[in-house]
Biotite code that builds the C-alpha atoms (Angstrom):
import biotite.structure as struc

atoms = struc.array([
    struc.Atom([-69.397, 16.130, -95.666], chain_id="A", res_id=1, res_name="MET", atom_name="CA", element="C"),
    struc.Atom([-71.213, 14.385, -98.500], chain_id="A", res_id=2, res_name="ARG", atom_name="CA", element="C"),
    struc.Atom([-71.138, 16.585, -101.892], chain_id="A", res_id=3, res_name="GLU", atom_name="CA", element="C"),
    struc.Atom([-75.076, 16.789, -102.481], chain_id="A", res_id=4, res_name="LYS", atom_name="CA", element="C"),
    struc.Atom([-75.088, 18.042, -98.461], chain_id="A", res_id=5, res_name="THR", atom_name="CA", element="C"),
    struc.Atom([-72.440, 20.417, -98.791], chain_id="A", res_id=6, res_name="GLU", atom_name="CA", element="C"),
    struc.Atom([-74.254, 21.898, -101.910], chain_id="A", res_id=7, res_name="ASP", atom_name="CA", element="C"),
    struc.Atom([-77.290, 22.337, -99.896], chain_id="A", res_id=8, res_name="LYS", atom_name="CA", element="C"),
    struc.Atom([-75.676, 23.778, -96.921], chain_id="A", res_id=9, res_name="PHE", atom_name="CA", element="C"),
    struc.Atom([-73.475, 26.200, -99.417], chain_id="A", res_id=10, res_name="ILE", atom_name="CA", element="C"),
    struc.Atom([-76.953, 27.387, -101.017], chain_id="A", res_id=11, res_name="GLU", atom_name="CA", element="C"),
    struc.Atom([-78.409, 27.896, -97.262], chain_id="A", res_id=12, res_name="ALA", atom_name="CA", element="C"),
    struc.Atom([-75.255, 29.821, -96.253], chain_id="A", res_id=13, res_name="LEU", atom_name="CA", element="C"),
    struc.Atom([-75.990, 32.298, -99.023], chain_id="A", res_id=14, res_name="MET", atom_name="CA", element="C"),
    struc.Atom([-79.444, 33.268, -97.841], chain_id="A", res_id=15, res_name="HIS", atom_name="CA", element="C"),
    struc.Atom([-78.797, 33.233, -93.589], chain_id="A", res_id=16, res_name="PHE", atom_name="CA", element="C"),
    struc.Atom([-79.101, 36.135, -91.621], chain_id="A", res_id=17, res_name="GLY", atom_name="CA", element="C"),
    struc.Atom([-77.138, 37.293, -88.950], chain_id="A", res_id=18, res_name="ALA", atom_name="CA", element="C"),
    struc.Atom([-79.410, 35.831, -86.191], chain_id="A", res_id=19, res_name="SER", atom_name="CA", element="C"),
    struc.Atom([-79.174, 32.329, -88.029], chain_id="A", res_id=20, res_name="ASP", atom_name="CA", element="C"),
    struc.Atom([-75.350, 32.216, -87.568], chain_id="A", res_id=21, res_name="LEU", atom_name="CA", element="C"),
    struc.Atom([-75.086, 30.291, -84.012], chain_id="A", res_id=22, res_name="ASN", atom_name="CA", element="C"),
    struc.Atom([-73.417, 27.221, -82.965], chain_id="A", res_id=23, res_name="GLU", atom_name="CA", element="C"),
    struc.Atom([-76.211, 25.064, -84.049], chain_id="A", res_id=24, res_name="GLU", atom_name="CA", element="C"),
    struc.Atom([-74.697, 25.450, -87.764], chain_id="A", res_id=25, res_name="ILE", atom_name="CA", element="C"),
    struc.Atom([-71.708, 23.404, -86.602], chain_id="A", res_id=26, res_name="LEU", atom_name="CA", element="C"),
    struc.Atom([-74.459, 20.421, -86.258], chain_id="A", res_id=27, res_name="LYS", atom_name="CA", element="C"),
    struc.Atom([-74.541, 20.591, -90.036], chain_id="A", res_id=28, res_name="GLU", atom_name="CA", element="C"),
    struc.Atom([-70.981, 22.161, -91.318], chain_id="A", res_id=29, res_name="VAL", atom_name="CA", element="C"),
    struc.Atom([-68.082, 22.124, -89.723], chain_id="A", res_id=30, res_name="SER", atom_name="CA", element="C"),
    struc.Atom([-65.518, 25.149, -88.931], chain_id="A", res_id=31, res_name="LEU", atom_name="CA", element="C"),
    struc.Atom([-62.895, 23.317, -91.396], chain_id="A", res_id=32, res_name="ASP", atom_name="CA", element="C"),
    struc.Atom([-65.535, 23.607, -94.134], chain_id="A", res_id=33, res_name="HIS", atom_name="CA", element="C"),
    struc.Atom([-66.192, 27.461, -93.323], chain_id="A", res_id=34, res_name="LEU", atom_name="CA", element="C"),
    struc.Atom([-62.339, 27.865, -93.052], chain_id="A", res_id=35, res_name="LEU", atom_name="CA", element="C"),
    struc.Atom([-61.877, 26.442, -96.465], chain_id="A", res_id=36, res_name="ARG", atom_name="CA", element="C"),
    struc.Atom([-64.802, 28.519, -98.132], chain_id="A", res_id=37, res_name="TRP", atom_name="CA", element="C"),
    struc.Atom([-63.757, 31.460, -96.660], chain_id="A", res_id=38, res_name="SER", atom_name="CA", element="C"),
    struc.Atom([-60.545, 31.488, -98.732], chain_id="A", res_id=39, res_name="LYS", atom_name="CA", element="C"),
    struc.Atom([-62.502, 30.767, -101.745], chain_id="A", res_id=40, res_name="ASP", atom_name="CA", element="C"),
    struc.Atom([-61.795, 33.920, -103.585], chain_id="A", res_id=41, res_name="GLU", atom_name="CA", element="C"),
    struc.Atom([-62.844, 32.435, -107.199], chain_id="A", res_id=42, res_name="GLU", atom_name="CA", element="C"),
    struc.Atom([-66.445, 32.515, -105.441], chain_id="A", res_id=43, res_name="ASN", atom_name="CA", element="C"),
    struc.Atom([-66.567, 35.806, -103.469], chain_id="A", res_id=44, res_name="PRO", atom_name="CA", element="C"),
    struc.Atom([-69.878, 35.535, -102.229], chain_id="A", res_id=45, res_name="ARG", atom_name="CA", element="C"),
    struc.Atom([-69.022, 31.953, -100.814], chain_id="A", res_id=46, res_name="LEU", atom_name="CA", element="C"),
    struc.Atom([-65.950, 33.310, -99.283], chain_id="A", res_id=47, res_name="CYS", atom_name="CA", element="C"),
    struc.Atom([-67.577, 36.193, -97.665], chain_id="A", res_id=48, res_name="PHE", atom_name="CA", element="C"),
    struc.Atom([-70.545, 34.538, -96.154], chain_id="A", res_id=49, res_name="ARG", atom_name="CA", element="C"),
    struc.Atom([-68.323, 31.912, -94.996], chain_id="A", res_id=50, res_name="SER", atom_name="CA", element="C"),
    struc.Atom([-66.020, 34.499, -93.184], chain_id="A", res_id=51, res_name="SER", atom_name="CA", element="C"),
    struc.Atom([-69.319, 36.468, -91.963], chain_id="A", res_id=52, res_name="TRP", atom_name="CA", element="C"),
    struc.Atom([-70.550, 33.127, -90.605], chain_id="A", res_id=53, res_name="ALA", atom_name="CA", element="C"),
    struc.Atom([-67.212, 32.354, -88.877], chain_id="A", res_id=54, res_name="MET", atom_name="CA", element="C"),
    struc.Atom([-67.172, 35.496, -87.291], chain_id="A", res_id=55, res_name="GLU", atom_name="CA", element="C"),
    struc.Atom([-70.391, 35.197, -85.776], chain_id="A", res_id=56, res_name="HIS", atom_name="CA", element="C"),
    struc.Atom([-69.932, 31.848, -84.471], chain_id="A", res_id=57, res_name="ILE", atom_name="CA", element="C"),
    struc.Atom([-66.639, 32.428, -82.819], chain_id="A", res_id=58, res_name="LEU", atom_name="CA", element="C"),
    struc.Atom([-67.388, 35.449, -81.658], chain_id="A", res_id=59, res_name="LEU", atom_name="CA", element="C"),
    struc.Atom([-70.624, 34.358, -79.636], chain_id="A", res_id=60, res_name="LYS", atom_name="CA", element="C"),
    struc.Atom([-68.732, 31.043, -79.030], chain_id="A", res_id=61, res_name="ASN", atom_name="CA", element="C"),
    struc.Atom([-65.021, 31.714, -78.390], chain_id="A", res_id=62, res_name="PRO", atom_name="CA", element="C"),
    struc.Atom([-64.103, 28.125, -77.160], chain_id="A", res_id=63, res_name="GLU", atom_name="CA", element="C"),
    struc.Atom([-64.100, 27.136, -80.786], chain_id="A", res_id=64, res_name="HIS", atom_name="CA", element="C"),
    struc.Atom([-61.093, 29.359, -81.465], chain_id="A", res_id=65, res_name="PHE", atom_name="CA", element="C"),
    struc.Atom([-58.646, 26.707, -80.051], chain_id="A", res_id=66, res_name="ASN", atom_name="CA", element="C"),
    struc.Atom([-59.310, 24.337, -82.888], chain_id="A", res_id=67, res_name="ALA", atom_name="CA", element="C"),
    struc.Atom([-58.670, 26.587, -85.913], chain_id="A", res_id=68, res_name="ILE", atom_name="CA", element="C"),
    struc.Atom([-56.896, 29.708, -85.002], chain_id="A", res_id=69, res_name="TYR", atom_name="CA", element="C"),
    struc.Atom([-53.716, 28.499, -86.699], chain_id="A", res_id=70, res_name="LYS", atom_name="CA", element="C"),
    struc.Atom([-55.430, 27.981, -89.927], chain_id="A", res_id=71, res_name="ARG", atom_name="CA", element="C"),
    struc.Atom([-57.233, 31.347, -89.439], chain_id="A", res_id=72, res_name="LEU", atom_name="CA", element="C"),
    struc.Atom([-54.174, 33.047, -89.231], chain_id="A", res_id=73, res_name="ILE", atom_name="CA", element="C"),
    struc.Atom([-52.587, 31.224, -92.123], chain_id="A", res_id=74, res_name="THR", atom_name="CA", element="C"),
    struc.Atom([-55.893, 32.214, -94.149], chain_id="A", res_id=75, res_name="ASN", atom_name="CA", element="C"),
    struc.Atom([-55.659, 35.862, -93.092], chain_id="A", res_id=76, res_name="TYR", atom_name="CA", element="C"),
    struc.Atom([-51.891, 35.815, -94.329], chain_id="A", res_id=77, res_name="GLN", atom_name="CA", element="C"),
    struc.Atom([-52.891, 34.699, -97.747], chain_id="A", res_id=78, res_name="ASN", atom_name="CA", element="C"),
    struc.Atom([-56.611, 36.593, -98.132], chain_id="A", res_id=79, res_name="LEU", atom_name="CA", element="C"),
    struc.Atom([-57.353, 39.358, -100.532], chain_id="A", res_id=80, res_name="ASN", atom_name="CA", element="C"),
    struc.Atom([-61.094, 39.595, -100.426], chain_id="A", res_id=81, res_name="ASN", atom_name="CA", element="C"),
    struc.Atom([-61.971, 42.821, -98.537], chain_id="A", res_id=82, res_name="TRP", atom_name="CA", element="C"),
    struc.Atom([-65.402, 41.588, -97.375], chain_id="A", res_id=83, res_name="SER", atom_name="CA", element="C"),
    struc.Atom([-63.721, 38.416, -95.852], chain_id="A", res_id=84, res_name="SER", atom_name="CA", element="C"),
    struc.Atom([-60.760, 40.501, -94.505], chain_id="A", res_id=85, res_name="LEU", atom_name="CA", element="C"),
    struc.Atom([-63.310, 42.578, -92.543], chain_id="A", res_id=86, res_name="ARG", atom_name="CA", element="C"),
    struc.Atom([-64.518, 39.406, -90.690], chain_id="A", res_id=87, res_name="SER", atom_name="CA", element="C"),
    struc.Atom([-60.927, 38.106, -90.463], chain_id="A", res_id=88, res_name="TYR", atom_name="CA", element="C"),
    struc.Atom([-59.809, 41.292, -89.028], chain_id="A", res_id=89, res_name="THR", atom_name="CA", element="C"),
    struc.Atom([-62.521, 41.247, -86.229], chain_id="A", res_id=90, res_name="LYS", atom_name="CA", element="C"),
    struc.Atom([-61.528, 37.427, -85.502], chain_id="A", res_id=91, res_name="LEU", atom_name="CA", element="C"),
    struc.Atom([-57.777, 38.563, -84.825], chain_id="A", res_id=92, res_name="LEU", atom_name="CA", element="C"),
    struc.Atom([-59.003, 41.441, -82.902], chain_id="A", res_id=93, res_name="MET", atom_name="CA", element="C"),
    struc.Atom([-60.509, 39.122, -80.387], chain_id="A", res_id=94, res_name="TRP", atom_name="CA", element="C"),
    struc.Atom([-57.399, 36.796, -80.601], chain_id="A", res_id=95, res_name="LEU", atom_name="CA", element="C"),
    struc.Atom([-55.323, 39.497, -79.550], chain_id="A", res_id=96, res_name="LEU", atom_name="CA", element="C"),
    struc.Atom([-57.591, 40.883, -76.784], chain_id="A", res_id=97, res_name="SER", atom_name="CA", element="C"),
    struc.Atom([-57.822, 40.633, -73.205], chain_id="A", res_id=98, res_name="LYS", atom_name="CA", element="C"),
    struc.Atom([-60.924, 38.514, -73.670], chain_id="A", res_id=99, res_name="SER", atom_name="CA", element="C"),
    struc.Atom([-58.718, 35.535, -74.951], chain_id="A", res_id=100, res_name="ASN", atom_name="CA", element="C"),
    struc.Atom([-57.366, 33.776, -71.951], chain_id="A", res_id=101, res_name="THR", atom_name="CA", element="C"),
    struc.Atom([-56.650, 30.444, -73.703], chain_id="A", res_id=102, res_name="SER", atom_name="CA", element="C"),
    struc.Atom([-54.738, 31.107, -76.814], chain_id="A", res_id=103, res_name="ILE", atom_name="CA", element="C"),
    struc.Atom([-51.018, 32.237, -76.513], chain_id="A", res_id=104, res_name="THR", atom_name="CA", element="C"),
    struc.Atom([-49.734, 33.134, -79.802], chain_id="A", res_id=105, res_name="LEU", atom_name="CA", element="C"),
    struc.Atom([-46.404, 32.501, -81.195], chain_id="A", res_id=106, res_name="SER", atom_name="CA", element="C"),
    struc.Atom([-43.819, 35.203, -82.011], chain_id="A", res_id=107, res_name="GLU", atom_name="CA", element="C"),
    struc.Atom([-44.175, 33.807, -85.393], chain_id="A", res_id=108, res_name="LYS", atom_name="CA", element="C"),
    struc.Atom([-48.251, 34.001, -85.606], chain_id="A", res_id=109, res_name="GLU", atom_name="CA", element="C"),
    struc.Atom([-47.880, 37.488, -84.464], chain_id="A", res_id=110, res_name="LYS", atom_name="CA", element="C"),
    struc.Atom([-45.366, 38.418, -86.979], chain_id="A", res_id=111, res_name="GLU", atom_name="CA", element="C"),
    struc.Atom([-47.688, 37.050, -89.875], chain_id="A", res_id=112, res_name="ILE", atom_name="CA", element="C"),
    struc.Atom([-50.439, 39.123, -88.186], chain_id="A", res_id=113, res_name="ILE", atom_name="CA", element="C"),
    struc.Atom([-48.169, 42.013, -88.023], chain_id="A", res_id=114, res_name="LEU", atom_name="CA", element="C"),
    struc.Atom([-46.847, 41.922, -91.514], chain_id="A", res_id=115, res_name="GLU", atom_name="CA", element="C"),
    struc.Atom([-50.396, 41.158, -92.885], chain_id="A", res_id=116, res_name="LYS", atom_name="CA", element="C"),
    struc.Atom([-51.951, 44.204, -91.027], chain_id="A", res_id=117, res_name="SER", atom_name="CA", element="C"),
    struc.Atom([-49.307, 46.632, -92.202], chain_id="A", res_id=118, res_name="PHE", atom_name="CA", element="C"),
    struc.Atom([-49.710, 45.557, -95.851], chain_id="A", res_id=119, res_name="ALA", atom_name="CA", element="C"),
    struc.Atom([-53.504, 45.985, -95.415], chain_id="A", res_id=120, res_name="ILE", atom_name="CA", element="C"),
    struc.Atom([-53.510, 49.314, -94.658], chain_id="A", res_id=121, res_name="ILE", atom_name="CA", element="C"),
    struc.Atom([-50.990, 50.148, -97.114], chain_id="A", res_id=122, res_name="ASP", atom_name="CA", element="C"),
    struc.Atom([-53.174, 49.446, -99.987], chain_id="A", res_id=123, res_name="LEU", atom_name="CA", element="C"),
    struc.Atom([-54.921, 52.418, -101.502], chain_id="A", res_id=124, res_name="ASN", atom_name="CA", element="C"),
    struc.Atom([-58.168, 50.537, -102.088], chain_id="A", res_id=125, res_name="ASP", atom_name="CA", element="C"),
    struc.Atom([-58.388, 49.035, -98.556], chain_id="A", res_id=126, res_name="CYS", atom_name="CA", element="C"),
    struc.Atom([-61.920, 49.779, -97.384], chain_id="A", res_id=127, res_name="PRO", atom_name="CA", element="C"),
    struc.Atom([-62.353, 51.959, -94.273], chain_id="A", res_id=128, res_name="VAL", atom_name="CA", element="C"),
    struc.Atom([-64.012, 49.222, -92.138], chain_id="A", res_id=129, res_name="ALA", atom_name="CA", element="C"),
    struc.Atom([-60.902, 46.855, -92.849], chain_id="A", res_id=130, res_name="VAL", atom_name="CA", element="C"),
    struc.Atom([-58.393, 49.585, -92.366], chain_id="A", res_id=131, res_name="LYS", atom_name="CA", element="C"),
    struc.Atom([-59.463, 50.712, -88.877], chain_id="A", res_id=132, res_name="VAL", atom_name="CA", element="C"),
    struc.Atom([-59.444, 47.015, -87.853], chain_id="A", res_id=133, res_name="ASN", atom_name="CA", element="C"),
    struc.Atom([-55.902, 46.690, -88.837], chain_id="A", res_id=134, res_name="ALA", atom_name="CA", element="C"),
    struc.Atom([-55.196, 49.682, -86.877], chain_id="A", res_id=135, res_name="PHE", atom_name="CA", element="C"),
    struc.Atom([-56.797, 47.861, -83.828], chain_id="A", res_id=136, res_name="ASP", atom_name="CA", element="C"),
    struc.Atom([-54.708, 44.891, -84.510], chain_id="A", res_id=137, res_name="ILE", atom_name="CA", element="C"),
    struc.Atom([-51.424, 46.640, -84.794], chain_id="A", res_id=138, res_name="LEU", atom_name="CA", element="C"),
    struc.Atom([-52.216, 48.823, -81.464], chain_id="A", res_id=139, res_name="TYR", atom_name="CA", element="C"),
    struc.Atom([-52.903, 45.275, -79.749], chain_id="A", res_id=140, res_name="ARG", atom_name="CA", element="C"),
    struc.Atom([-49.606, 43.983, -81.022], chain_id="A", res_id=141, res_name="LEU", atom_name="CA", element="C"),
    struc.Atom([-47.734, 47.147, -79.084], chain_id="A", res_id=142, res_name="ILE", atom_name="CA", element="C"),
    struc.Atom([-47.121, 45.112, -76.014], chain_id="A", res_id=143, res_name="PRO", atom_name="CA", element="C"),
    struc.Atom([-44.862, 42.825, -78.334], chain_id="A", res_id=144, res_name="THR", atom_name="CA", element="C"),
    struc.Atom([-43.623, 45.223, -80.524], chain_id="A", res_id=145, res_name="TYR", atom_name="CA", element="C"),
    struc.Atom([-43.332, 48.501, -78.685], chain_id="A", res_id=146, res_name="GLU", atom_name="CA", element="C"),
    struc.Atom([-41.891, 50.456, -82.075], chain_id="A", res_id=147, res_name="TRP", atom_name="CA", element="C"),
    struc.Atom([-45.315, 49.779, -83.695], chain_id="A", res_id=148, res_name="VAL", atom_name="CA", element="C"),
    struc.Atom([-46.602, 52.443, -81.396], chain_id="A", res_id=149, res_name="ALA", atom_name="CA", element="C"),
    struc.Atom([-44.530, 55.304, -83.258], chain_id="A", res_id=150, res_name="LYS", atom_name="CA", element="C"),
    struc.Atom([-45.158, 53.921, -86.789], chain_id="A", res_id=151, res_name="GLU", atom_name="CA", element="C"),
    struc.Atom([-49.029, 53.303, -86.004], chain_id="A", res_id=152, res_name="LEU", atom_name="CA", element="C"),
    struc.Atom([-49.261, 56.895, -84.729], chain_id="A", res_id=153, res_name="LYS", atom_name="CA", element="C"),
    struc.Atom([-47.647, 58.412, -87.864], chain_id="A", res_id=154, res_name="LEU", atom_name="CA", element="C"),
    struc.Atom([-49.760, 56.198, -90.167], chain_id="A", res_id=155, res_name="ILE", atom_name="CA", element="C"),
    struc.Atom([-53.260, 56.954, -88.484], chain_id="A", res_id=156, res_name="ILE", atom_name="CA", element="C"),
    struc.Atom([-52.181, 60.749, -88.436], chain_id="A", res_id=157, res_name="GLU", atom_name="CA", element="C"),
    struc.Atom([-51.426, 60.674, -92.358], chain_id="A", res_id=158, res_name="LEU", atom_name="CA", element="C"),
    struc.Atom([-54.719, 58.548, -93.010], chain_id="A", res_id=159, res_name="HIS", atom_name="CA", element="C"),
    struc.Atom([-56.548, 61.366, -91.179], chain_id="A", res_id=160, res_name="LEU", atom_name="CA", element="C"),
    struc.Atom([-55.072, 63.961, -93.383], chain_id="A", res_id=161, res_name="GLU", atom_name="CA", element="C"),
    struc.Atom([-56.125, 61.916, -96.597], chain_id="A", res_id=162, res_name="LYS", atom_name="CA", element="C"),
    struc.Atom([-59.341, 60.704, -95.847], chain_id="A", res_id=163, res_name="GLU", atom_name="CA", element="C"),
    struc.Atom([-60.959, 61.996, -92.760], chain_id="A", res_id=164, res_name="ASN", atom_name="CA", element="C"),
    struc.Atom([-64.210, 59.900, -93.174], chain_id="A", res_id=165, res_name="THR", atom_name="CA", element="C"),
    struc.Atom([-66.460, 59.619, -90.212], chain_id="A", res_id=166, res_name="PRO", atom_name="CA", element="C"),
    struc.Atom([-65.339, 56.000, -89.151], chain_id="A", res_id=167, res_name="ALA", atom_name="CA", element="C"),
    struc.Atom([-61.888, 56.503, -89.886], chain_id="A", res_id=168, res_name="LEU", atom_name="CA", element="C"),
    struc.Atom([-61.857, 59.957, -87.766], chain_id="A", res_id=169, res_name="LYS", atom_name="CA", element="C"),
    struc.Atom([-63.832, 57.969, -84.603], chain_id="A", res_id=170, res_name="SER", atom_name="CA", element="C"),
    struc.Atom([-61.578, 54.955, -84.593], chain_id="A", res_id=171, res_name="ARG", atom_name="CA", element="C"),
    struc.Atom([-58.253, 56.664, -85.705], chain_id="A", res_id=172, res_name="GLY", atom_name="CA", element="C"),
    struc.Atom([-58.933, 59.355, -82.864], chain_id="A", res_id=173, res_name="THR", atom_name="CA", element="C"),
    struc.Atom([-59.736, 56.638, -80.451], chain_id="A", res_id=174, res_name="TYR", atom_name="CA", element="C"),
    struc.Atom([-56.736, 54.544, -81.061], chain_id="A", res_id=175, res_name="ILE", atom_name="CA", element="C"),
    struc.Atom([-54.536, 57.653, -81.065], chain_id="A", res_id=176, res_name="LEU", atom_name="CA", element="C"),
    struc.Atom([-55.811, 58.716, -77.652], chain_id="A", res_id=177, res_name="ASN", atom_name="CA", element="C"),
    struc.Atom([-54.941, 55.208, -76.654], chain_id="A", res_id=178, res_name="ARG", atom_name="CA", element="C"),
    struc.Atom([-51.090, 55.755, -78.097], chain_id="A", res_id=179, res_name="LEU", atom_name="CA", element="C"),
    struc.Atom([-50.673, 58.657, -76.098], chain_id="A", res_id=180, res_name="ALA", atom_name="CA", element="C"),
    struc.Atom([-49.864, 56.642, -73.167], chain_id="A", res_id=181, res_name="LYS", atom_name="CA", element="C"),
    struc.Atom([-46.987, 54.850, -75.055], chain_id="A", res_id=182, res_name="TRP", atom_name="CA", element="C"),
    struc.Atom([-45.133, 58.101, -75.600], chain_id="A", res_id=183, res_name="ASP", atom_name="CA", element="C"),
])
């Protein structure tokens, strides 16, 4: 992509609405560009908007995951922008879901996701939306790491005692109920 065209697209990206975020965008900008911009934490708005665009495009068109999921995991491992992490956690939830029938994550990739998700929920300034998505990611890793079930149960119960917001209570209780089958 030429620099002038790239600048125009970045400007447009800043003003897109959710309904604009579809596969048609990929005719103008590649997922590679969105991946690169989504980790540009020196430009927080571009970082967020690129992640958000990627989330909408990939969840509507999951066949595009195959080409970028490894870089998505690497970005997740290194990302610190909460707004971007919210989108990344949604994408990782899909990668770990039953809807994903085409990609098998390696042990190393699962470990990266596991470690980052635990690190996220350990941070005091972690927004509730990112935290509950990380809970969901960890829950989805239980078939690989059974020990996570007990750890996750304790963590969710602790968080519910500390900050019982409606979103945390709703999702935390939902996951706790699902965890009951692992006891």
